[in-house]
N, C-alpha and C positions, 0 to 999 in steps of 0.2 A: 503495499501499500505506498503509496507515494504520500509524504513527510506534508501538514498545512503546510504553506506560505515557507517554505524554508525549516520546519520547528524536524528535527530528528529522533524518533522516540528511543529513548535507550541512548543518549547522547550525552553523557555525564559530564561530561566540556561545559554544557547546554549554560548550567545554572553559573558558571563563573567567569562568562563571558559580561563582563560590564557594558551596559548600557551609554550606546553615545549621550552626550545633552541633545533631552528630545524639542528642536525647536515649537513645533503643536502644540507641545502643553504649556509651552511659554506664552503661545496664543491664547489657547483657553484657561489659563488664569487671568490674563490682562482682558479677555473679552468678558469673565465675571466680574470682574473688579467695576469696569464701567459701566456695565449693564446694573449695578447696584446704583448709581446714580440714578439712573431711569427708574429702579423697580424701589425706591426710598422716596423718588417722587411723588409715585402712582399711589403709597401707599396717604399721603395727605387728602387724597379724594377718593379712596377705598373705605367702602361703607361696614367691611366686615373685620375693621382693625379700628375701634375705637380709642384703643389708649396710643397710638402715632401723638408724636412729639405737636405736630398743627393740624390741625383737621378744618379742611372744610367746610361751610356752611352745605354745599352742594354733597352729594358724594356719590359714586354709581358699584355697580354690583360686577361691570365690563373688568376693570381692574380685578375682582377676586380669583374670575377666571383666568386673567393672563398671571397673574402671580401664582395661584396654583400651576400652572403650566411651566414655572420659571422652579419653585421651591424642589419639586420632586425632584430637578438634576444640578441644578447648580451649585449649591453647598457641598452636597455628595460630594462631585466631581470633585470638586476644589479642595477637598480634603484627601482623596483619593491623589489627584498630584501632588499633593502636598509629602503624603507619606511615599509615593515615589522619588519625590524631591527630598527628604529625608533620610530614607537611604542609602539612595546614591552618595550624599553627605557624608554619610556614618562611614562607607566603606574607605574612605579616604584619611578620615579623623581615628582617632583612637575615642573611647566612649563618654571619658571629662573633657577633652577637644569637643566634639559635638555638641556638649551639653552647652560648654563656655559658648558657642557658635551663636547657639539659639538664641539663649539669653541674653546676649550682645542682638542681634538682630530680630529676637521677637519680643525682649523682657524690657530692653534698655525705651522701644518706643511704646511699649502698652503703658509703661508706667509717666512720662512723657506725658501721652497722648490724657491718662490720667488726671493729672497734674492741671494740665493746661486747657484740654477739651470738653474733655467730659460732661462738667457741669453746665456746661450752655446750653445745649438741649434740653435737659431737666428743666432751667432755668425758666427755657421758654415754655413750655409747658403750662410751667405755674403761673404764669403773666397772662397767655393766651384763656386756656383753658380752665384753669383755675381760679383767677380773677384774686393772684395776690398781687399786692403793688410794691411787694421786694424789690427792693434794684440788689443785683448782678452781685456787689462789695455783700451786701445784706443777707443772701443766699447763698453765698461762698462757702462761707464755713459748717454750714448746713448740710452741703453735701457730704461732708467728709465725716458726719457725725454719725460711723460703723462700729458694726460689730464682726463675732470671728460665726457664722455657726456649720462647724465640719459636713453636717450633713447634704448642704449645699453644694460639695464638693464640683468639680473645682472652683466653683463661684461660692468663693471660702467668704468673701467680704461681703456684709451684707448691711442697707442703710436703710433708713426710712424714705433716703431720697438717691440713697448711693447708689449705681447703677455700673453696671458694665458696656451697657450702650453694643453699638455697632459691633467694639472690639468684644463681644464673646466670643467671634472667628479665634481671636489673638491666645485670646484666654484659654481655651482647647488648644490650638493647634502648640502651645507653649506646652502644655501639660501632657498631649499625648507624646510629641519629642521626647521631655523630660523622661517621660516611662519609657519611651525607646531606651534611651540614653542608659536610663537602670537595667534595659532587660538585657543589652547589650553588655555591660559591666557584669554583672550579677554569673549570667549565661549565656557567653556567649555565642554557644550553637545554635540560639535561637536566631541569631541573624548572620549565622555563617552564610556563605551562596548556596550548598547543598543542603539546609536546613530543613525543608520541606521539599527533599527531590521526589516524593511519590507523588505528589499534588503536580507537577511539573508532569513526569512519566502520562499522569492518567489525563490531562487536562489536554497531554498531545494528540493522545491514543483516542478518545473520547469525546466525541461531538458534544455540548453541554455542558462539562462540567464546571467553567468559570461562571455559566449561568445558576448553579445552585447554592450561593451562598443569599437568592433572592429568599429561600426558606427562610431563614434566620433573620435576615432585615425587615421579612412579614411581622415574625415572633416578637419580636424588638418590639415592635409599633404597637401591638395588641393593648398592652397599660394606656398608651395615650401619648398624644403629640406634643413636644412643647411648643407654643406661639413664638415665643421669646427667639428661640433658635433659628426662628425659621424653617419652624415646621415641625420636626425630627427630633426625637430625644437626642437629650446631649451625647451619651454614650449610644447611641447609632453612629455617631459621626468617629467615635474610636473603630470601630469594625471597617470605616471609609478606609480612614487613614494605615491601617493595616495593610486591609487588602489591597492597596497601592504601594504601602512596603516591600509586601510580597511580590508584586508584582515585579516590581524593579529586582527581584534578584535570582529571574531564570525566563532568557531569553524565550521559552517551548509557551510560559503563560503568555507573554506576549503576544507570539503565533496567533495559540487557539482564540484570542480577543479579536485579532483580527479575522482569524475565518469567524469565528458563532456570530460577530455583530449586527449582520444582519437580522438573527435569527432574536437575536434579543431585544430589539429595535421593533420588530415587528409586536412582537409578544409583552412585549413594554411599555405601545402603546396602545395593546388589547387590556390588559391587565389595567393600565391607568386610566383609559376610558369609563371604563366599570367601577372602577372604582371615584370618579367625577359623579356618577348616575347614582353611585348610594349616596355619597356626598349632599348631593340635591336631595335625596328623599329624609337623610336625620335632618337636614334643615329646614325642610319644608314640613318637619312633624316638633320641630323648635329646641332640635337636640344640637347641644353644641360636642359635634364629630373627632374634635379632636380630642373628648376625653368621655364622653358620655357610654355607657355600657349598652345600649340598644342595637340590633342587630345590624341596622345599618350603617350605624357608625362602628362596630367593629369589621364590618367589611371594609369598611373606606380606607382603616388604618391596615386591614391587610395586606392591599390590595395596594395601598401608598405604597408604603415599606419596600414590597416587591419588583413593584415599577421603576424607584427609586433604583436598584440596585441593579436591573437590566439598563436603565437608561444609562446608567456612567458604563456598561458593560461595553454598550454602541457606541458613546460618542468615544472614548477610549479607542475603541477597535478599528470603531470608522475613520477617527483624526491618522491613525496611524498607517491605514490600507492607503490613506489618500497620502500621508507624504511619502509612503515607501512608490507609489506612479509617480510623483512628479518627481523624484527625484531620480524612478531608471526614467523619466520621460528627457533627462537633462535642461531640467529646470531651473539650473542653481542646486545649492543644498536644501536639506530637506525642511519647509518650511520656513524657507526666509523668503522675503519679499525680494523682488529684484533690486538693485540701485536705484538712487532718484532721491528724490523727496521722499515716496512714501514708504521707501525703507529708512530713513532718519526720523521719520516720524515714529515708522514702530518701532526704532530703537530705544528712543526718547519715551515710550511713551514703558516700552517693559523696562526702563529702570524706574519711573516714576508708579508704579502699579503699587509700593508699598506707603509711600506717602499718601498715593491720592487714596487709598482705601484707608486711610487715620481718618483724615482730612474730612472725606467726604459728607458723610452725614453730617453733623455742624452747619458746615455751608450750604447745606440743600435747606436743611430746619432752619436756617436763618433767613436766607430766600424768599421760603415758602410762608412764612410770617409778614414778611412784608408784600407776597402778591395774594394772598388768599382775603386781606380785604379787600378788594377790587371787586367783587364779586360779578366777577367776566365768566363767562362761560371755561365747563370744564377743559375741555379742548385745548382751549387758550391760555388757562391757568397754567397748565400745565404744561404744554409748550415751553412757556417764558420759566418756568422755576427750570428745566431740564436744561435748557440752553441756558441759563443763564448760572445755577450751579457752576457747571461745566464751564464755564469760563474765569469763574471766577475762583471754582481749585487751582486752573492751570495757571492763572496768574499767582494764587498763592504759592501754588509749589513753585514754581519757575525764581521769583523773586524771593520768597521766603525761605525756602529748602535747600535749592539745587546749588547756589551759588555759592555755599557756606560748608567747609566743613562738618561743625560744628552742628549743624542743624541737619547733614546729612547722616551724619551717626543719628542723631536723637531718634532719626526717623527711619531709620533701617538701611538706607541705601547704602551700599558697600563703596561705592566709588561715582563720580560724575560720569565714568563708562560705564558701568557695571552693563552685564547683556544682562540679566534677569529684574529687578530690585523687587520682586511680587511676594507676599508674606512667607512662601515657601520655597525660596530659590536655596538652592544647598548654597 
């Protein structure tokens, strides 16, 4: 039998062949980060999320459907790519060196943003929606009136006003990375290239093996979904992260993803459609489909979890198929744009990924607070919030972050010409 897409069953050296940098994964990370500007702008007008920092007087269900199409795959894919990048980074460093690098790249921006940026959206919500007349100077110390709650791990710092906001992703990514470093230090065999050799052999020989984790993801979602973390239970993201780390260690799994990507996409689409129908049934009955115990809500969560993994397989495998075709057609190196202005803009944004992620939500909230009093049509206000937020973000990044060594360090950028300054880059 011909091995699928270059995977050789029984090839004992396959796990040891380290994957080269994957430009198509850099592009996926950047697309998700930039898409968050649109996503959080849409929440201003979304009828299903009453707790967002700024809320328009007129809301719509359309954004709920569009958000559902994104949350089922976007952050899971980002965690999977982050796991791949973390495993790649760990292969070049000791466990202690990897932990130190993660603390610098993720911990420093998290600390800086918590002190400088996170109080602002909460204050805006207090001012615009709670009727508070507190000045920012008066509110700021209240934000840091905190307590420790280990049961909320890894979000152990809690408070009446304190929150991690959009940086929950950085909190989780840092926690999962440090767990991976701990595993590498305590049980190095778990992160060795051949640690899961049997999984690689099985995936190479049998179609559909890489789809099986969808069952575990479905089970993980049964107890309930957490709306604060883009709709997924926080611990499900650890599974996506570890799944990505496993994929980084075995080229046979990568080949299996390429082979099974179309099948995953078809099954995932059908399952997601069923989940959406179950969600609508639960919603019509007045149930909270994220947490309720009625049959429709549970079915929705089961199908949501399964579809999430299948979509990640379809996206990662599909991107790899595209990158290989592009490479074999002689269109330049994998996933990289042709030289010119487009390539320069793309490289500029790749380096900007982490700062843009850290900065984007406070900017969106600030712009939205100025726009919603207009009472213009929703489409007009949404377009203004998106365009204005994007413009402000680029100006703040270019003038306030990119040009200074201290601010580049504070926002997790390795250097002025680093190839991948997104949160999960190695």
